[in-house]
C-alpha positions as CSV (number, residue, x, y, z in Angstrom):
1,X,-44.1,-49.9,-59.8
2,X,-42.9,-47.8,-57.2
3,X,-42.1,-49.9,-54.0
4,X,-43.7,-47.7,-51.3
5,X,-41.7,-49.6,-48.8
6,X,-38.2,-48.9,-50.0
7,X,-39.4,-45.2,-50.4
8,X,-40.4,-44.9,-47.1
9,X,-37.2,-46.6,-46.0
10,X,-35.1,-44.1,-48.1
11,X,-37.0,-40.9,-46.7
12,X,-36.1,-42.0,-43.1
13,X,-32.5,-42.6,-44.1
14,X,-32.5,-39.1,-45.7
15,X,-34.0,-37.5,-43.0
16,X,-31.7,-38.9,-40.5
17,X,-28.5,-37.9,-42.9
18,X,-29.8,-34.3,-42.7
19,X,-30.3,-34.4,-38.8
20,X,-26.7,-36.0,-38.3
21,X,-25.1,-33.2,-40.7
22,X,-27.3,-30.4,-39.0
23,X,-26.0,-31.5,-35.6
24,X,-22.6,-31.9,-37.1
25,X,-22.4,-28.5,-38.5
26,X,-23.7,-26.7,-35.3
27,X,-21.3,-28.7,-33.2
28,X,-18.6,-27.5,-35.3
29,X,-19.4,-23.9,-35.6
30,X,-19.9,-23.6,-31.7
31,X,-16.6,-25.3,-31.4
32,X,-14.9,-22.8,-33.6
33,X,-16.5,-19.9,-31.9
34,X,-15.1,-21.0,-28.6
35,X,-11.8,-21.5,-29.9
36,X,-11.7,-18.0,-31.4
37,X,-12.7,-16.7,-28.0
38,X,-10.2,-18.5,-26.1
39,X,-7.6,-17.0,-28.6
40,X,-8.6,-13.4,-28.6
41,X,-9.1,-13.3,-25.0
42,X,-6.5,-10.7,-23.4
43,X,-3.7,-12.1,-21.3
44,X,-3.5,-10.7,-17.8
45,X,0.1,-9.6,-17.5
46,X,1.4,-10.3,-13.9
47,X,3.8,-7.6,-12.7
48,X,6.4,-8.2,-10.1
49,X,5.6,-6.5,-6.8
50,X,7.7,-2.9,-6.5
51,X,8.2,-2.4,-10.2
52,X,5.2,0.0,-10.4
53,X,4.6,2.9,-7.7
54,X,1.1,1.9,-6.7
55,X,-1.2,2.5,-3.8
56,X,-1.0,-1.3,-2.7
57,X,2.8,-1.3,-2.5
58,X,3.1,1.8,-0.8
59,X,0.5,0.9,1.8
60,X,2.3,-2.3,2.4
61,X,5.3,-0.2,3.3
62,X,3.3,2.0,5.4
63,X,2.1,-1.2,7.4
64,X,5.6,-2.4,7.7
65,X,7.0,0.9,9.4
66,X,4.2,1.7,11.5
67,X,3.2,-1.5,12.9
68,X,5.5,-2.7,15.7
69,X,5.4,-4.1,19.1
70,X,8.1,-1.9,20.1
71,X,10.8,0.4,18.9
72,X,13.2,-1.3,16.4
73,X,11.3,-4.5,16.4
74,X,9.9,-3.7,12.7
75,X,13.4,-2.9,11.1
76,X,13.6,-6.6,9.3
77,X,10.1,-5.9,7.7
78,X,10.6,-2.2,6.6
79,X,14.1,-2.8,5.3
80,X,13.2,-4.1,2.2
81,X,11.4,-1.0,1.1
82,X,14.1,1.4,1.9
83,X,17.5,1.9,0.2
84,X,20.2,1.0,2.1
85,X,21.3,4.9,2.8
86,X,17.8,5.6,4.1
87,X,17.7,2.3,6.3
88,X,20.6,3.4,7.9
89,X,19.5,6.8,8.7
90,X,16.1,5.2,10.2
91,X,18.3,2.9,12.7
92,X,20.7,5.9,13.6
93,X,17.6,7.8,14.3
94,X,15.8,5.0,16.3
95,X,19.3,4.4,18.2
96,X,19.3,8.2,19.4
97,X,19.2,8.5,23.1
98,X,16.0,11.0,23.1
99,X,14.0,7.9,21.2
100,X,15.4,5.1,23.4
101,X,14.3,6.8,26.3
102,X,10.6,5.6,25.5
103,X,11.6,2.3,24.2
104,X,9.2,-0.2,26.2
105,X,6.7,2.6,27.2
106,X,5.2,3.2,23.8
107,X,4.1,-0.3,22.4
108,X,1.8,-2.2,20.2
109,X,1.7,0.5,17.7
110,X,-0.7,-0.8,14.8
111,X,-1.3,0.7,11.4
112,X,-5.1,1.5,10.8
113,X,-5.4,3.2,7.3
114,X,-3.8,5.6,5.0
115,X,-4.9,8.2,2.2
116,X,-2.2,7.9,-0.3
117,X,-1.6,10.5,-3.3
118,X,1.0,9.5,-5.9
119,X,3.3,11.7,-8.0
120,X,4.0,9.0,-10.6
121,X,6.0,11.7,-12.8
122,X,8.3,12.8,-10.0
123,X,8.1,9.3,-8.2
124,X,6.7,10.8,-5.2
125,X,3.8,10.3,-2.7
126,X,2.0,12.1,0.0
127,X,0.4,9.9,2.7
128,X,-1.7,10.5,5.8
129,X,-1.5,7.6,8.2
130,X,-3.7,6.7,11.2
131,X,-2.2,4.5,13.7
132,X,-2.7,3.6,17.4
133,X,-0.5,2.5,20.2
134,X,-0.6,1.7,23.9
135,X,1.3,3.8,26.5
136,X,2.5,2.1,29.8
137,X,3.6,3.9,33.0
138,X,6.1,1.2,33.6
139,X,7.6,-1.5,31.0
140,X,5.8,-4.6,30.5
141,X,2.9,-3.5,33.1
142,X,-0.3,-3.1,31.3
143,X,-1.9,-1.9,34.5
144,X,-3.5,1.4,34.1
145,X,-2.2,1.6,30.5
146,X,-3.7,4.0,28.0
147,X,-4.6,1.7,25.1
148,X,-5.4,2.2,21.5
149,X,-4.5,6.0,21.7
150,X,-5.1,7.4,18.2
151,X,-2.4,9.3,16.3
152,X,-1.8,10.6,12.9
153,X,1.1,11.6,10.7
154,X,1.5,13.1,7.1
155,X,4.5,11.9,5.2
156,X,6.2,12.9,2.0
157,X,7.7,9.8,0.5
158,X,10.4,10.0,-2.3
159,X,11.0,6.8,-4.5
160,X,14.0,5.7,-6.5
161,X,14.5,2.7,-8.5
162,X,17.0,0.2,-7.1
163,X,17.5,-2.2,-9.8
164,X,13.8,-2.8,-10.9
165,X,12.2,-2.2,-7.8
166,X,11.1,1.2,-6.2
167,X,12.3,2.1,-2.8
168,X,11.8,4.7,-0.5
169,X,15.0,6.9,-0.4
170,X,13.8,10.0,1.5
171,X,10.9,10.7,4.2
172,X,9.7,14.1,5.1
173,X,7.4,14.5,7.9
174,X,4.7,17.0,7.3
175,X,2.5,19.3,9.5
176,X,-1.1,19.6,8.5
177,X,-2.1,23.1,9.6
178,X,-5.8,24.1,9.3
179,X,-7.0,27.2,8.2
180,X,-10.3,29.0,9.6
181,X,-10.0,31.6,7.2
182,X,-9.1,31.6,3.3
183,X,-6.2,34.1,2.6
184,X,-4.4,34.4,-0.6
185,X,-1.6,32.4,0.8
186,X,-3.4,29.5,2.5
187,X,-6.1,27.3,0.8
188,X,-9.4,26.3,2.5
189,X,-8.1,22.9,3.1
190,X,-5.0,24.3,5.0
191,X,-1.2,24.2,4.4
192,X,1.7,21.6,4.3
193,X,4.7,22.5,6.1
194,X,8.0,20.6,6.6
195,X,8.2,19.7,10.1
196,X,10.7,21.8,12.1
197,X,14.4,20.2,12.5
198,X,14.7,21.8,15.9
199,X,12.2,20.2,18.1
200,X,12.4,17.5,20.6
201,X,9.5,15.5,20.3
202,X,11.1,11.9,20.4
203,X,7.7,9.9,20.0
204,X,7.0,11.9,16.8
205,X,10.2,11.5,15.4
206,X,10.0,7.6,15.7
207,X,6.2,7.5,14.6
208,X,5.0,6.9,18.1
209,X,3.2,9.6,19.2
210,X,2.1,9.7,22.8
211,X,-0.9,11.9,22.4
212,X,-4.1,11.3,20.8
213,X,-4.6,12.9,17.3
214,X,-0.9,14.0,17.0
215,X,0.1,15.6,13.6
216,X,3.7,14.8,12.6
217,X,7.2,14.2,13.9
218,X,9.1,17.5,14.8
219,X,12.4,16.3,15.6
220,X,13.6,15.9,12.2
221,X,12.8,17.7,8.8
222,X,13.4,14.7,6.6
223,X,15.2,11.3,6.5
224,X,17.5,11.1,3.8
225,X,19.4,8.3,2.1
226,X,22.8,8.3,3.3
227,X,25.7,7.8,0.7
């Protein structure tokens, strides 16, 4: 005679075992899937700053170069981005009497924005920089000062590898000329010309133009690395 009570118990135990097995198998498959996903996930490689020529890196240089309380104040900030030769050239330019004349009168210069175009093949870039400054009539006297005077420069930057890091080796100021009429030699967007080396616009040569919407420095064609 079949013991119905024992049969019920065995059925209950069997069902419980099946449920436990299903749970264990499901948990195991899910855990394996997660482990596989973790293993297959691509690792993000950290790139040291300056080892690649990027817009972010160039923008940091421009911020360092165009933001200053006064002439010379930002040398420690832009120096790490330049070769020793170019840094010497820039310092010599800033020390010229024609530039020192405006020291203390063109102040609080601030970088605002930049449009940057990179030529990775030749390690060069062209950047159009917008910045502002304050013009004082008397040193240290902000009464009647012209504040937030907007200016613009266009630069051609040439980079070279110094060890593993890219550094600026040459800076050429460009003049952007608009063309009302398109000709065979001039595109509708204008032309880019090297700034004249015979000009005497001091504020332009130091990136501190005193007039609104100025174009580019005219006291120097380019700043080169001095060997």
